[in-house]
ZAMARGU-4260 file (C-alpha; in steps of 0.2 Angstrom, whole numbers, plus 5000, padded with zeros to 4 digits):
<rodrens>
0) 5002/5000/5000 | 5013/5012/5003 | 5023/5010/4990 | 5007/5010/4979 | 5003/5028/4988
5) 5022/5035/4984 | 5020/5029/4965 | 5004/5037/4964 | 5012/5054/4972 | 5026/5052/4960
10) 5014/5054/4945 | 5004/5067/4952 | 5021/5076/4954 | 5026/5073/4937 | 5009/5076/4929
15) 5010/5093/4937 | 5027/5096/4933 | 5024/5092/4916 | 5006/5101/4915 | 5016/5117/4922
20) 5030/5116/4912 | 5014/5116/4898 | 5006/5131/4906 | 5023/5140/4905 | 5025/5135/4888
25) 5011/5142/4882 | 5014/5162/4886 | 5030/5159/4877 | 5023/5153/4862 | 5009/5167/4861
30) 5022/5180/4867 | 5033/5175/4850 | 5017/5174/4839 | 5013/5191/4847 | 5030/5196/4843
35) 5031/5190/4827 | 5015/5198/4820 | 5021/5215/4826 | 5036/5213/4815 | 5025/5210/4801
40) 5015/5224/4805 | 5031/5235/4807 | 5035/5230/4789 | 5020/5232/4785 | 5019/5249/4791
45) 5038/5252/4783 | 5031/5246/4765 | 5017/5256/4767 | 5025/5271/4772 | 5039/5267/4757
50) 5023/5268/4746 | 5019/5284/4749 | 5033/5291/4751 | 5034/5285/4732 | 5017/5289/4728
55) 5018/5306/4735 | 5026/5320/4721 | 5038/5334/4724 | 5028/5348/4720 | 5035/5366/4712
60) 5024/5379/4712 | 5028/5394/4700 | 5022/5411/4707 | 5024/5427/4698 | 5019/5445/4700
65) 5008/5457/4690 | 5009/5444/4674 | 4994/5448/4661 | 4983/5438/4650 | 4992/5444/4636
70) 5009/5442/4644 | 5014/5425/4638 | 5022/5418/4622 | 5006/5407/4620 | 4993/5421/4621
75) 5006/5434/4612 | 5020/5429/4599 | 5027/5445/4603 | 5033/5440/4621 | 5048/5427/4622
80) 5042/5413/4632 | 5050/5397/4624 | 5050/5387/4641 | 5033/5391/4648 | 5024/5389/4630
85) 5033/5374/4628 | 5028/5366/4647 | 5012/5373/4644 | 5008/5367/4627 | 5014/5346/4635
90) 5004/5348/4651 | 4989/5357/4653 | 4984/5374/4649 | 4972/5382/4662 | 4961/5395/4652
95) 4946/5399/4665 | 4958/5400/4679 | 4955/5415/4693 | 4966/5422/4707 | 4963/5441/4715
100) 4967/5456/4708 | 4981/5462/4718 | 4995/5453/4727 | 4991/5452/4746 | 4971/5444/4744
105) 4978/5431/4729 | 4994/5424/4741 | 4983/5424/4756 | 4969/5413/4746 | 4983/5403/4741
110) 4990/5398/4758 | 4975/5397/4767 | 4962/5391/4754 | 4949/5404/4759 | 4941/5420/4751
115) 4945/5437/4758 | 4931/5438/4766 | 4935/5422/4779 | 4953/5430/4784 | 4948/5447/4786
120) 4959/5454/4770 | 4944/5462/4761 | 4954/5477/4757 | 4968/5484/4749 | 4983/5474/4752
125) 4995/5475/4770 | 5007/5491/4769 | 5024/5489/4777 | 5018/5497/4792 | 5004/5491/4795
130) 5004/5477/4809 | 4994/5464/4800 | 4997/5446/4792 | 4987/5432/4790 | 4977/5425/4806
135) 4986/5417/4819 | 4972/5406/4823 | 4972/5397/4803 | 4979/5384/4798 | 4990/5384/4780
140) 4995/5373/4765 | 5014/5371/4770 | 5011/5367/4789 | 4997/5353/4781 | 5011/5348/4768
145) 5025/5349/4780 | 5013/5334/4793 | 5010/5324/4776 | 5030/5322/4778 | 5035/5336/4767
150) 5050/5348/4766 | 5043/5364/4761 | 5055/5379/4757 | 5049/5397/4751 | 5060/5408/4739
155) 5054/5427/4734 | 5041/5438/4738 | 5031/5433/4753 | 5019/5450/4756 | 5009/5443/4769
160) 5012/5453/4786 | 5029/5452/4796 | 5025/5465/4809 | 5030/5450/4820 | 5041/5434/4821
165) 5024/5422/4822 | 5019/5433/4803 | 5033/5427/4796 | 5036/5410/4782 | 5045/5398/4794
170) 5031/5401/4809 | 5020/5398/4794 | 5024/5381/4789 | 5042/5383/4779 | 5056/5375/4785
175) 5067/5389/4774 | 5064/5403/4768 | 5074/5417/4756 | 5066/5431/4751 | 5058/5449/4754
180) 5043/5452/4765 | 5035/5469/4758 | 5027/5470/4741 | 5037/5482/4731 | 5058/5479/4729
185) 5071/5487/4719 | 5078/5471/4707 | 5098/5476/4713 | 5099/5487/4728 | 5084/5477/4736
190) 5077/5494/4744 | 5057/5496/4748 | 5049/5511/4752 | 5034/5514/4760 | 5031/5534/4755
195) 5045/5547/4752 | 5056/5545/4765 | 5052/5528/4771 | 5064/5516/4765 | 5073/5501/4769
200) 5082/5485/4764 | 5071/5471/4761 | 5080/5454/4759 | 5079/5439/4771 | 5087/5422/4773
205) 5075/5413/4786 | 5071/5426/4801 | 5088/5437/4799 | 5094/5451/4787 | 5102/5444/4770
210) 5115/5458/4769 | 5128/5460/4757 | 5117/5455/4739 | 5114/5472/4733 | 5120/5474/4714
215) 5113/5454/4711 | 5096/5454/4700 | 5086/5446/4708 | 5076/5433/4700 | 5093/5427/4694
220) 5098/5428/4714 | 5081/5418/4719 | 5083/5406/4704 | 5101/5399/4711 | 5094/5398/4728
225) 5079/5388/4721 | 5093/5376/4710 | 5101/5375/4728 | 5088/5368/4738 | 5085/5356/4724
230) 5105/5350/4724 | 5105/5348/4742 | 5090/5339/4747 | 5087/5320/4743 | 5072/5318/4733
235) 5071/5299/4740 | 5069/5304/4757 | 5059/5315/4758 | 5046/5322/4745 | 5047/5341/4743
240) 5036/5357/4740 | 5044/5372/4735 | 5037/5387/4732 | 5048/5400/4719 | 5038/5415/4723
245) 5048/5428/4709 | 5047/5446/4710 | 5046/5448/4692 | 5036/5455/4684 | 5032/5468/4696
250) 5038/5486/4695 | 5051/5495/4697 | 5054/5489/4678 | 5071/5484/4680 | 5081/5470/4670
255) 5100/5467/4663 | 5103/5477/4646 | 5105/5458/4635 | 5087/5453/4639 | 5080/5471/4630
260) 5089/5468/4615 | 5077/5456/4607 | 5064/5469/4610 | 5072/5482/4603 | 5059/5485/4590
265) 5044/5488/4603 | 5044/5508/4602 | 5034/5509/4618 | 5048/5509/4632 | 5038/5503/4646
270) 5032/5488/4635 | 5050/5486/4629 | 5059/5483/4648 | 5042/5474/4654 | 5043/5461/4639
275) 5062/5457/4644 | 5057/5456/4662 | 5046/5439/4657 | 5060/5432/4646 | 5068/5432/4661
280) 5055/5423/4671 | 5055/5411/4656 | 5075/5408/4659 | 5071/5407/4678 | 5060/5392/4674
285) 5071/5386/4663 | 5087/5384/4675 | 5076/5377/4689 | 5067/5363/4680 | 5082/5358/4674
290) 5087/5356/4690 | 5074/5345/4692 | 5079/5331/4680 | 5097/5335/4685 | 5093/5329/4701
295) 5080/5314/4700 | 5067/5325/4705 | 5054/5327/4688 | 5049/5309/4685 | 5037/5311/4699
300) 5036/5331/4700 | 5020/5343/4697 | 5024/5362/4690 | 5012/5374/4692 | 5013/5391/4683
305) 5004/5405/4690 | 5001/5425/4688 | 4995/5431/4707 | 4984/5446/4696 | 4982/5455/4682
310) 4994/5465/4675 | 4997/5487/4675 | 4994/5492/4658 | 5002/5508/4663 | 5019/5498/4670
315) 5018/5491/4651 | 5009/5476/4656 | 4994/5470/4647 | 4979/5459/4649 | 4973/5464/4631
320) 4961/5458/4624 | 4951/5458/4640 | 4945/5472/4650 | 4949/5482/4665 | 4970/5481/4672
325) 4976/5478/4691 | 4967/5483/4705 | 4952/5479/4698 | 4937/5466/4698 | 4934/5467/4676
330) 4942/5451/4671 | 4958/5461/4665 | 4962/5459/4684 | 4956/5443/4690 | 4957/5431/4676
335) 4977/5422/4679 | 4986/5414/4668 | 4993/5398/4672 | 4995/5379/4668 | 5001/5362/4676
340) 5016/5352/4667 | 5020/5334/4677 | 5022/5317/4670 | 5007/5310/4682 | 4993/5319/4671
345) 4984/5307/4666 | 4979/5318/4650 | 4991/5331/4642 | 4991/5341/4629 | 4975/5351/4632
350) 4968/5368/4636 | 4956/5364/4650 | 4942/5379/4651 | 4934/5372/4666 | 4931/5384/4681
355) 4945/5386/4695 | 4951/5397/4707 | 4966/5400/4716 | 4961/5391/4734 | 4958/5376/4725
360) 4977/5373/4725 | 4975/5370/4744 | 4966/5355/4744 | 4972/5349/4727 | 4991/5350/4735
365) 4986/5339/4752 | 4975/5328/4742 | 4990/5324/4731 | 5001/5325/4744 | 4991/5312/4754
370) 4988/5323/4770 | 4972/5326/4780 | 4961/5338/4772 | 4948/5336/4787 | 4963/5347/4800
375) 4957/5361/4790 | 4937/5367/4791 | 4929/5380/4783 | 4940/5380/4767 | 4933/5389/4752
380) 4944/5377/4738 | 4939/5361/4729 | 4953/5348/4726 | 4952/5348/4707 | 4966/5337/4703
385) 4953/5325/4694 | 4949/5339/4684 | 4966/5345/4680 | 4975/5327/4677 | 4957/5317/4669
390) 4947/5332/4662 | 4934/5327/4673 | 4920/5342/4678 | 4927/5355/4689 | 4916/5353/4706
395) 4918/5376/4705 | 4903/5382/4699 | 4904/5398/4708 | 4918/5412/4714 | 4915/5426/4725
400) 4929/5438/4719 | 4927/5446/4735 | 4914/5460/4746 | 4924/5475/4751 | 4913/5485/4764
405) 4927/5498/4766 | 4929/5502/4746 | 4915/5515/4741 | 4911/5524/4722 | 4924/5539/4724
410) 4912/5554/4719 | 4925/5568/4714 | 4933/5567/4695 | 4916/5558/4690 | 4911/5566/4671
415) 4893/5562/4673 | 4880/5569/4662 | 4873/5585/4668 | 4856/5582/4662 | 4854/5569/4673
420) 4840/5573/4688 | 4853/5563/4701 | 4869/5570/4699 | 4878/5584/4690 | 4900/5591/4689
425) 4900/5609/4695 | 4911/5612/4681 | 4917/5629/4689 | 4925/5620/4704 | 4929/5604/4695
430) 4918/5594/4708 | 4903/5582/4709 | 4890/5588/4718 | 4870/5580/4721 | 4861/5590/4711
435) 4844/5590/4720 | 4826/5588/4711 | 4817/5602/4719 | 4826/5614/4731 | 4840/5624/4725
440) 4850/5636/4734 | 4852/5652/4721 | 4870/5658/4722 | 4870/5676/4723 | 4877/5689/4714
445) 4897/5693/4716 | 4896/5679/4731 | 4913/5668/4730 | 4905/5653/4737 | 4899/5638/4727
450) 4882/5630/4728 | 4876/5625/4742 | 4868/5609/4743 | 4859/5600/4757 | 4870/5588/4765
455) 4864/5571/4764 | 4869/5560/4778 | 4882/5547/4774 | 4877/5530/4778 | 4889/5522/4791
460) 4904/5508/4788 | 4906/5497/4799 | 4918/5482/4799 | 4905/5471/4809 | 4891/5473/4796
465) 4896/5455/4790 | 4895/5445/4807 | 4892/5427/4801 | 4875/5422/4808 | 4870/5403/4813
470) 4851/5401/4811 | 4843/5399/4796 | 4832/5414/4790 | 4819/5415/4775 | 4825/5426/4760
475) 4815/5445/4759 | 4802/5446/4753 | 4800/5453/4733 | 4784/5462/4725 | 4782/5462/4708
480) 4771/5474/4699 | 4765/5472/4683 | 4766/5487/4670 | 4753/5487/4658 | 4757/5489/4639
485) 4752/5506/4631 | 4758/5520/4617 | 4767/5529/4631 | 4775/5512/4636 | 4776/5498/4624
490) 4790/5488/4633 | 4790/5487/4653 | 4807/5492/4659 | 4816/5483/4672 | 4827/5494/4680
495) 4833/5490/4698 | 4841/5500/4712 | 4844/5490/4728 | 4851/5498/4741 | 4853/5494/4760
500) 4861/5501/4773 | 4877/5494/4782 | 4873/5487/4801 | 4886/5485/4815 | 4888/5467/4821
505) 4875/5457/4830 | 4862/5471/4822 | 4852/5468/4807 | 4835/5477/4802 | 4820/5468/4805
510) 4817/5464/4786 | 4836/5457/4781 | 4833/5442/4781 | 4845/5434/4768 | 4844/5413/4764
515) 4856/5407/4773 | 4859/5387/4776 | 4863/5377/4762 | 4854/5360/4760 | 4864/5348/4750
520) 4859/5331/4743 | 4873/5327/4734 | 4892/5321/4743 | 4902/5333/4750 | 4917/5342/4743
525) 4937/5336/4744 | 4937/5351/4753 | 4925/5348/4768 | 4912/5360/4763 | 4898/5357/4754
530) 4895/5367/4738 | 4880/5378/4743 | 4861/5379/4735 | 4862/5391/4722 | 4852/5400/4722
535) 4835/5399/4734 | 4822/5394/4726 | 4806/5407/4723 | 4788/5398/4726 | 4775/5411/4721
540) 4759/5412/4730 | 4747/5420/4717 | 4732/5431/4728 | 4716/5426/4716 | 4700/5423/4720
545) 4701/5404/4724 | 4718/5408/4733 | 4725/5393/4725 | 4744/5390/4727 | 4754/5384/4712
550) 4764/5372/4717 | 4773/5372/4703 | 4791/5380/4700 | 4793/5394/4688 | 4798/5391/4672
555) 4812/5401/4663 | 4797/5406/4648 | 4790/5420/4649 | 4772/5423/4656 | 4757/5427/4649
560) 4754/5445/4650 | 4745/5449/4666 | 4729/5462/4665 | 4734/5479/4671 | 4733/5483/4690
565) 4736/5466/4697 | 4748/5463/4710 | 4759/5447/4713 | 4772/5445/4730 | 4784/5432/4725
570) 4788/5426/4744 | 4806/5417/4742 | 4807/5402/4754 | 4820/5387/4753 | 4811/5373/4752
575) 4821/5363/4739 | 4837/5353/4743 | 4843/5352/4726 | 4862/5355/4723 | 4871/5365/4710
580) 4875/5347/4702 | 4855/5346/4697 | 4854/5362/4687 | 4854/5363/4670 | 4866/5368/4658
585) 4864/5384/4648 | 4870/5389/4631 | 4884/5402/4628 | 4870/5416/4624 | 4859/5422/4634
590) 4852/5406/4646 | 4856/5408/4663 | 4867/5394/4671 | 4854/5390/4683 | 4839/5381/4690
595) 4822/5379/4676 | 4813/5385/4691 | 4813/5403/4689 | 4805/5415/4676 | 4811/5430/4667
600) 4799/5441/4675 | 4792/5456/4663 | 4788/5465/4679 | 4791/5482/4687 | 4804/5478/4700
605) 4799/5487/4716 | 4805/5476/4732 | 4800/5486/4749 | 4815/5480/4757 | 4830/5480/4746
610) 4842/5466/4745 | 4861/5472/4745 | 4869/5490/4747 | 4875/5491/4728 | 4887/5502/4734
615) 4896/5492/4739 | 4914/5484/4730 | 4908/5465/4726 | 4910/5453/4712 | 4905/5435/4709
620) 4905/5423/4697 | 4891/5409/4695 | 4894/5398/4681 | 4892/5408/4665 | 4886/5426/4673
625) 4899/5436/4684 | 4889/5450/4693 | 4900/5467/4700 | 4893/5479/4711 | 4900/5497/4717
630) 4916/5503/4709 | 4924/5488/4702 | 4939/5501/4695 | 4946/5507/4681 | 4935/5495/4667
635) 4944/5503/4649 | 4951/5488/4636 | 4971/5495/4633 | 4978/5489/4620 | 4998/5483/4623
640) 5009/5498/4618 | 4999/5514/4620 | 5003/5520/4637 | 5019/5528/4634 | 5022/5535/4655
645) 5019/5528/4674 | 5007/5540/4679 | 5012/5537/4698 | 5023/5528/4710 | 5019/5508/4712
650) 5008/5511/4729 | 4997/5522/4719 | 4993/5508/4707 | 4988/5495/4720 | 4971/5500/4721
655) 4957/5500/4712 | 4955/5519/4704 | 4938/5530/4699 | 4933/5525/4680 | 4938/5539/4670
660) 4924/5534/4654 | 4909/5544/4654 | 4893/5537/4658 | 4875/5543/4658 | 4873/5540/4676
665) 4882/5532/4691 | 4880/5515/4688 | 4884/5503/4703 | 4879/5486/4695 | 4885/5476/4679
670) 4879/5459/4671 | 4890/5448/4659 | 4888/5432/4651 | 4911/5430/4653 | 4907/5414/4640
675) 4898/5420/4628 | 4907/5438/4632 | 4923/5436/4638 | 4930/5455/4637 | 4915/5460/4646
680) 4908/5474/4632 | 4889/5469/4633 | 4882/5474/4649 | 4863/5464/4652 | 4859/5469/4671
685) 4844/5478/4662 | 4839/5463/4650 | 4842/5453/4664 | 4836/5458/4683 | 4829/5445/4687
690) 4850/5436/4684 | 4854/5452/4695 | 4844/5447/4709 | 4847/5431/4710 | 4866/5434/4711
695) 4862/5447/4724 | 4856/5435/4736 | 4870/5425/4732 | 4881/5439/4738 | 4869/5441/4754
700) 4873/5422/4758 | 4891/5423/4759 | 4892/5439/4767 | 4884/5430/4783 | 4900/5420/4783
705) 4911/5436/4783 | 4923/5440/4795 | 4928/5459/4798 | 4939/5470/4789 | 4958/5469/4798
710) 4964/5484/4791 | 4974/5494/4806 | 4984/5510/4805 | 5002/5512/4800 | 5012/5508/4817
715) 5026/5521/4816 | 5038/5509/4825 | 5040/5500/4808 | 5051/5513/4803 | 5068/5506/4796
720) 5077/5517/4803 | 5074/5511/4821 | 5080/5493/4815 | 5097/5497/4806 | 5089/5503/4791
725) 5079/5487/4786 | 5059/5481/4788 | 5061/5469/4802 | 5047/5463/4812 | 5044/5476/4826
730) 5033/5469/4839 | 5039/5459/4852 | 5033/5444/4853 | 5026/5446/4873 | 5015/5461/4867
735) 4999/5456/4863 | 4993/5451/4846 | 4987/5467/4839 | 4970/5458/4831 | 4965/5457/4849
740) 4970/5474/4853 | 4961/5485/4838 | 4944/5486/4838 | 4934/5494/4823 | 4941/5500/4807
745) 4953/5512/4803 | 4947/5527/4794 | 4962/5530/4781 | 4955/5542/4770 | 4951/5556/4783
750) 4969/5555/4791 | 4978/5552/4773 | 4972/5569/4768 | 4975/5579/4783 | 4992/5570/4783
755) 4996/5578/4764 | 4988/5595/4767 | 5000/5596/4783 | 5016/5590/4773 | 5017/5596/4754
760) 5010/5599/4740 | 5022/5590/4729 | 5018/5573/4738 | 5000/5573/4735 | 5002/5559/4723
765) 5014/5549/4733 | 4997/5541/4743
</rodrens>
């Protein structure tokens, strides 16, 4: 028995040890399996990362300054740009591409992917002494590309503010920066002036001043730095994003003499120098693209070429045959020269007429880089790479060129017809004054004073009139009153004057109820924002004996002529949820690219509550149609080589000036079918008031999303004399942001008039 017990004990110990060994070996096997799985995942992630890096293209974005529509070889053979012509011919030429009319807005929209009304830069440019720059809370294109693994570099012109170090390019996503910070720099001395006696050196390397570069032509110097970046970077290690923002062809007109010789037959001196500067740009692009091939970038690269705004004919540029110039919202100021060249394009050697905008580069390039576009809410751009590469239809159907509540039409120096009832020109003094219809205080004999006219209270300007609203409100009601045909009025007229006052933030009139919320049944855009409904559907309610409400949408065909004294009331309602993709296409002649559900009313519009203050400078493009309100700027057609002299310093040309051509009335609304009339020669505002009303409604819609204009006064601490003669940041990082301290809108007009009168008469043209 004892022996049996001992045997059983031995067996139990043996089995327990065996079980313990098995128990211990099981976790070891699991741990090994986990380790092996982890190694496989690591290899897989490494392979995915390597594949991602391999698929991430190198991006070269070449941005020129003030190059007009007629300032490139494939539009004008007299301009010698063989490199640009070849790159465009082998890639995709963008012939329906839009930018902004001046420097800062275009560059801000490229870097942020947002409209001016969403960055506070609606008005003018950033002056060298202004404490202003890109909003500190807003992400940028180089930041998103750097998050995707890119090495980001910028060479050339910044012009997006530098009053503190947080505004510099190296603080906005670029690993390195070499170039100028202000808007206009001498090509050899790198001096930049902001008025008489306010000049300083402006060439920077990262966050320091790059002294000792005087005498080197800036286009050549920037090209050499770009080639050096391509040479020192390893294309197999990290993808590269290089923004080559050339100063050319902005004034001053300076170029080496060797480039002028091919244009010696041009009689216009300014045009001759300008064309020579374009040739320097062409050579710079040739040298940079050669470096792409030499150092192994080209096969996996995307080259984008774009201007920042239209040309200035007064300084030798040309937008012919387009209307207008730089600083205006005519086509000559906003339609840009651009093309894309890349071996990665699926459909090359073609011309694209799809509607594109400079804000589209943000989501397009981030998408190409494999970045996360959802981290950038509120983008106004669209991912248009399928449109450019494959020829698919552009997701963009409309462009808000701008809404500038500070820009009001200048009444002085306007040559109005004295026969009109509303305005008249006091010829003896050369000033335009409003002529009352009834009450006129006649001038007594031997009295030296001019006419005395009853003062009219000016509309109050406010930057807060564009505060963003969150709640959806129904659009305003419009009354359409029929005009019976008679001998005196055989054809109903449809001239409409719509004006509304500008209101402070958080204060709206009781009738100001625009359509805000847009319903979308389709998928959102690649930029994270869905295309808003355009326009809000109008559902008519006809008062009749039976009080029957028509449920059928209005058609574009003209309704039967109503009886006289019949009144129709149209109540705007936004019950439809159809998006732009459901709207019909229109012909290139006189068909609106809007829904079929709206008529062409042959009534005299008498809106009891105005929709939009048409004295505010604004411009919008919706498919074929373009609307301008306020003062769009000098609207002439300037053929090349007809302007021989420059009327004033460059800073006088950055802003739109009052039109000089004669008009019978002070016009504030223009409408054009850009597809049928790209040169804007036929104004259709009077013939199509229905289209005008719908586009005004779109302006109202966008205006509700706008932020207040940020245009602070000049800071005397920016004077280069206080900083060893250079333009550098002048505000310490410890100080509060100027965006937090500054409230309201700077009334620049009054202050500058006082400053001119206090200084000298000869300086009056400098500001």
